[in-house]
C-alpha positions in Angstrom: -19.1 -6.7 45.9 -21.0 -7.2 42.5 -20.8 -3.6 41.6 -17.1 -3.4 42.4 -16.6 -6.3 40.0 -18.8 -4.8 37.4 -16.9 -1.5 37.8 -13.5 -3.3 37.5 -14.5 -5.1 34.2 -15.9 -1.9 32.9 -12.7 0.0 33.8 -10.5 -2.8 32.2 -12.7 -2.7 29.1 -12.4 1.2 28.8 -8.7 0.9 29.3 -8.4 -1.6 26.5 -10.7 0.5 24.2 -8.3 3.5 24.8 -5.2 1.6 24.3 -6.7 0.1 21.0 -7.7 3.6 19.7 -4.0 4.9 20.5 -2.6 1.9 18.4 -5.0 2.6 15.7 -3.8 6.3 15.6 -0.3 5.4 15.6 -0.9 3.0 12.7 -2.7 5.7 10.8 0.2 7.9 11.3 2.9 5.5 10.3 0.8 4.6 7.1 0.6 8.3 6.3 4.4 8.9 6.9 5.3 6.1 4.7 2.8 6.4 1.9 4.9 6.2 -1.3 2.4 7.2 -3.8 2.9 9.4 -6.7 2.4 13.0 -6.4 0.5 13.2 -9.6 -1.3 10.6 -11.6 -0.8 9.7 -15.5 -4.2 11.2 -16.3 -3.2 14.6 -14.5 0.0 14.9 -16.6 -1.8 14.0 -19.8 -4.6 16.6 -19.0 -2.0 19.2 -18.5 -0.3 18.2 -21.9 -3.8 18.7 -23.5 -4.0 22.1 -22.0 -0.5 22.8 -23.2 -1.7 21.9 -26.9 -4.9 23.9 -26.6 -3.1 27.1 -25.6 -0.2 26.4 -28.1 2.3 26.9 -25.2 4.8 24.1 -25.7 7.4 25.6 -23.4 6.9 23.0 -20.6 5.9 20.1 -22.7 9.5 18.4 -22.4 9.1 18.5 -18.5 5.6 16.9 -18.8 7.0 14.1 -21.3 9.7 13.5 -18.6 7.4 13.3 -15.8 5.0 11.0 -17.5 7.9 8.7 -18.3 9.2 8.6 -14.7 5.5 7.8 -13.5 5.2 5.2 -16.1 8.5 3.7 -15.1 7.5 3.4 -11.4 4.1 1.8 -12.6 6.0 -0.8 -14.8 8.4 -1.5 -11.9 5.8 -2.1 -9.4 3.8 -4.4 -11.7 7.1 -6.2 -12.3 7.8 -6.5 -8.5 4.0 -7.8 -7.9 4.5 -10.3 -10.5 7.8 -11.6 -9.0 6.2 -11.6 -5.6 3.4 -13.8 -6.8 5.6 -16.1 -8.8 7.7 -16.8 -6.0 4.9 -17.1 -3.6 3.4 -19.9 -6.0 6.8 -21.6 -6.3 7.2 -21.6 -2.5 3.7 -23.0 -1.9 4.2 -25.6 -4.6 7.5 -26.5 -2.8 5.8 -26.7 0.6 3.0 -29.0 -0.7 5.6 -31.3 -2.5 7.6 -31.4 0.7 4.4 -32.2 2.8 3.5 -35.0 0.2 7.0 -36.4 0.6 6.8 -36.4 4.4 3.3 -38.0 4.3 4.6 -40.8 2.2 7.6 -41.6 4.5 
């Protein structure tokens, strides 16, 4: 009887571990599908601009400038969004604390 209980517990534990592994795999797949990072980084574009200057081949320089502008705009936008988020979060926390103080006083 005791061996049966141990076996049941072990089976349930193994099932739980397998389910957790499946959930982790699904989560990793979702994160990979929705990763919205840039295809290239600013440093990569700047390196290519340097190569463009070294070879004196300026034919694709306007495209690189445009690409650099797009990446920079995305970066500035993300910084602004984060600032807005933290500002709103601070205001909300302050509001909740003030409301808690008011309720405590009553």
